[in-house]
N, C-alpha and C positions, 0 to 999 in steps of 0.2 A: 245673388241678383233676386235671389225670392225674399228675403230680409227687406230689400228696394222696395219691389214689388207692396211689400205688407207693410211699411209705413206712406208709401202716396196713398194707399187702400184707404187707411186709416183718416190721412189727413184728408181725403175726398169726401169721406163720408163725416167727417168733423164738419168742412164746408157747409156742409147740403144739409146737417142740422143748424146750424150756424142762420140760415137763411132764415130756419124761423123764428132768430129774436128779431124784432122790429130795429131793434135799436143797431144791430147787426145790418142790417141794410140799410140805414141810414150813413153806417159810418165808411161801408162801403162805397157808396156812392160819393161821399163828400170827399174820400181820397182819390175816385177817379174826377171828379171835377178839380181837384186841388193841382193832377198831374195833367189834365189838359190845358186849365189855365198856366202854369207854369210852362208847358210844353211851347204855347202860343206866343208866352212872352218874350222867352228865351231864343225862340226861334226868329221872333221880330226887333226885338232890343239888342239884343247882343247878337244878330247874326250869324246863329249856329245851324245847322240844318235839322231837321224834324227829329231825324233818327237821334244827333246827338243832343238837342233838348230833351227828350225824352229819358235818354240816358244819363243826362243831369239830373233830373229830377226823380229818377227813382235811385238811382244814388245817394242824392240828397234825403231823401224820406226815410229810406233804409240806413240812415246813418253810418255809412259805407264812406262818404265822399267820394268827389273828382278830384285825381292826385294831379290834373295838369292844367284843370279850368277854374278859373275866377272870374266873375262880371267884370269889365272893362267900364261900365257907364256908370256914374253915379245913382242913375234912377234904379240900374240892373244891383246896385250893394244893396239898396234902400227896400227893393224888391224881396233878395235872397233873404235880407235878417228877418223879416217877416213871412217866409215860406220856409224858412226853417224853424223859426218858432211857432207858427200854427201846423206847419205840415208833419214834422216829425210828432207833435204832441196826438194829432189824428191817424197816422202810420202806425203809431203805439199802441194807441188804445184800440184799434183795431187787430193788429196781433194779440195783446191781450184778450180782447174778446175769446178766438178762435183757438187761442189757449186754454183759455176753460172751458169750453167748450170741451176742446180733444182731454182734458182732464177730469173734471167734474161732471159730467154729463156722462147719463148711463148710455149703454150700447142698445139702439130702437132693436 
């Protein structure tokens, strides 16, 4: 239990330090906008509930994937191809930046 607390404490300190980087803030905003736009699209176009659409978006961007859902409409498939290409790049860059701050930046 203590080790889990230490890990989360270090993670939150790293996130706080990362916020001082202007490009991290921009990446975070772009990732949030990507999640919001994907959630709106899938809830309206593919008739998913908001929670299911958000879950699909997060699992897609984190490269885990959703085991049972695939878009039904042609527009949904085209959007998903662009969403994966753009969104995964943004999300992985955000994670890489946070990892860099956790590993390379000295403690305050």
